[in-house]
TIDOTOR-702216 format. One line per 8 residues: number of its first residue (from 1); their letters; for each residue x negated, y negated, z negated of C-alpha. Coordinates in nm, 3 decimals, decimal comma. Example, Ala and Ser with C-alpha at 12.3 -4.5 7.8 and 13.67 -1.06 7.14 Angstrom:
BEGIN
1) as) -1,230 0,450 -0,780 | -1,367 0,106 -0,714
***
This chain:
BEGIN
1) mngfdely) -1,711 0,568 -0,327 | -1,575 0,343 -0,052 | -1,209 0,299 0,040 | -1,227 0,553 0,321 | -1,358 0,821 0,086 | -1,070 0,744 -0,146 | -0,818 0,761 0,140 | -0,968 1,090 0,254
9) ntlppifa) -0,909 1,234 -0,091 | -0,550 1,106 -0,117 | -0,410 1,155 0,235 | -0,249 1,491 0,311 | -0,407 1,698 0,594 | -0,120 1,594 0,825 | 0,137 1,321 0,773 | 0,419 1,151 0,961
17) rrsvgklt) 0,354 0,821 1,133 | 0,653 0,671 0,952 | 0,471 0,719 0,620 | 0,152 0,537 0,725 | 0,246 0,208 0,556 | 0,312 0,373 0,222 | 0,006 0,597 0,238 | -0,232 0,311 0,322
25) ggiiqpgt) -0,090 0,059 0,079 | 0,047 -0,151 0,364 | -0,285 -0,192 0,546 | -0,120 -0,082 0,869 | 0,246 -0,023 0,946 | 0,418 0,257 1,140 | 0,545 0,014 1,405 | 0,192 -0,107 1,473
33) canldslg) 0,076 0,253 1,509 | 0,365 0,331 1,745 | 0,287 0,027 1,962 | -0,082 0,111 1,979 | -0,005 0,477 2,053 | 0,214 0,373 2,346 | -0,071 0,158 2,483 | -0,320 0,444 2,453
41) lgvgpege) -0,505 0,261 2,173 | -0,368 0,460 1,882 | -0,481 0,759 1,685 | -0,641 1,003 1,928 | -0,473 1,129 2,243 | -0,161 1,336 2,188 | -0,272 1,687 2,103 | -0,601 1,568 1,949
49) grfrigkk) -0,520 1,416 1,613 | -0,166 1,311 1,705 | 0,115 1,563 1,748 | 0,491 1,583 1,766 | 0,685 1,806 1,533 | 1,039 1,782 1,659 | 1,102 1,410 1,700 | 0,841 1,306 1,446
57) vvytreaf) 0,490 1,194 1,537 | 0,227 1,318 1,295 | -0,142 1,243 1,254 | -0,424 1,451 1,117 | -0,612 1,294 0,829 | -0,951 1,314 1,003 | -0,834 1,158 1,331 | -0,641 0,883 1,152
65) lkwlearv) -0,934 0,784 0,930 | -1,177 0,788 1,223 | -0,941 0,561 1,418 | -0,880 0,330 1,121 | -1,250 0,299 1,044 | -1,319 0,204 1,407 | -1,068 -0,082 1,370 | -1,245 -0,234 1,068
73) kapqgkk) -1,423 -0,561 1,142 | -1,646 -0,767 0,917 | -1,479 -1,087 0,794 | -1,562 -1,393 1,004 | -1,666 -1,719 0,842 | -1,497 -2,045 0,931 | -1,635 -2,216 1,239
***
């Protein structure tokens, strides 16, 4: 089981952006997500994986994990 499988099993179906840091063990922070969302580089377009409930921004588990996995890069060796 890889880390994404584990995250899939532990993340709720939808969750608030402000809880991203806690839910991912600090891998990515809510402020980073907010900045990337505002640049159009965040979790899915609004309405497709990212929604507003009142003033809170929420993500769906599937869209968040797809986005996070796309951001993973292999470690680079020293040059």
